[in-house]
N, C-alpha and C positions, 0 to 999 in steps of 0.2 A: 923490396917487395911488399906486396899487400898481405895484411893478415884479416883471416876469413873467421868469424866469432862462430862460436859453438855453443849455443843455448841448452842448457841440462837441468831440468827440474830433477834435483836429487832429493828423494823421500827416504826417510828411516836411516840417516846418516849420522845419528847420536848413540845408536848402538856400537858395540866395540869393533867389528867387521866394517860397516858402513865409513867408519870415521877413521879408523885407522888405515885400512886396505886401499878402501876405494875415495875416500876424500884426501887424506893427509899425503897418502905414500903416491896417489895416481893424480887425480885434478889439481891439488895445490903444490905436487910438485912439477907438474907439467906448467903449469902457470908460471912458477918459479924460473923456469929455465926461457921463458918467451914463448911457452907453446909448443905445437909440434912442427917440425921442418918438414915440407915436403919435396919430394924431388925437383919440381918445378921453381923452387924457389920462396914459395908462398908459405906461410904458417898457419895453423889453426889454431886457435886459443880458447880453450874451455871457457865458458862463462857461467858457472853454475848459480841456481837459485836453490836454498838448502828450503826444504819443507818438513815440518814435524808437528807433533801434536803439543809441543811445550814450547811457547814462545820464549822464554826465557834461556834455555838449553841450545836453541836453534840459533837467538842472536848471539849469545857467548862463543858459541861454535864459530859462526859465522866472521866476528869481529876478531876473534885469536886467528885466524887464518886470512884476514885481507879480503873478505867476501862480502860485496855490497848487497847482494839480494838474499833475501829470507824472508819466511813467513809460516804461517800455520793453514794458509786456504789452499789446498791441492786443487780445488774445480779452477780457482784464478788462474794458478800458475799452469794447469794445463790447457786453460784459453788462450793463452800467449802465443800466437804464431810463430813469435822470435825464438821461440824454445822449441827446440824440433826433436829432442831425445829424452826420454823420461827413466831413472835409473831409480831401479827399489831394493833397498836393503833391510826393508821392515819385516816383520813376522813371516814365516811361510805361511799361515792361516789366513793372514790378509791379502796375500801376493794374488791370488786369482781375482780378486775383484780390483785389486788396483792397476793390474797389467792392461784389463780388460777396459776399465775407465780410460786409462792412456792411449789404449789401441784405438779405442772408439774415438779419443780426441784427434787420432790421425799423427800421434807421434811413432817415431821409432823407440824400441824398449831396449834396455840392458838391466839383466838385474840378477841378483843373488840366485841360486840353486837351490832346492828344486822351483821350478815354476807354479806348482800346485801341491796339494796334499793326496790327492789320487788322480786316477788316470782320466775319467771324464773331465775332471777341471782342465787338466793339462791339455786335453785334446781341443776343448775347447777356445783355450787360448791360442792354441797354434793355428785353429781356423780362424780366430781373429786375425791374427798376424799375416793371412795370406792375401 
């Protein structure tokens, strides 16, 4: 059966939760199992690009887990139309700006909670997502 690639821009994965829970125990584990098997027999294979501020940390994390794509340029990653999902595990203070940037780039968004530090920011993000 056919395997469908799922391009995911993963931001903030050098932190404890982003690295352990979301990258290693989720995305890396799913890749190690050959992707997610769908009811019709197709598979979905996550293809992450790791994005962060520290190139050395991101490169080391990518190499340690067999991930080919990594970098420090979030704008370039969001500009890739083949990466349709944005995942954020960065700081809560940065999150509203990052989510808005990803939504404006046309990405589906998955993020750590909370999505904002106050109600006005959260409502703005929700409106952008509509």
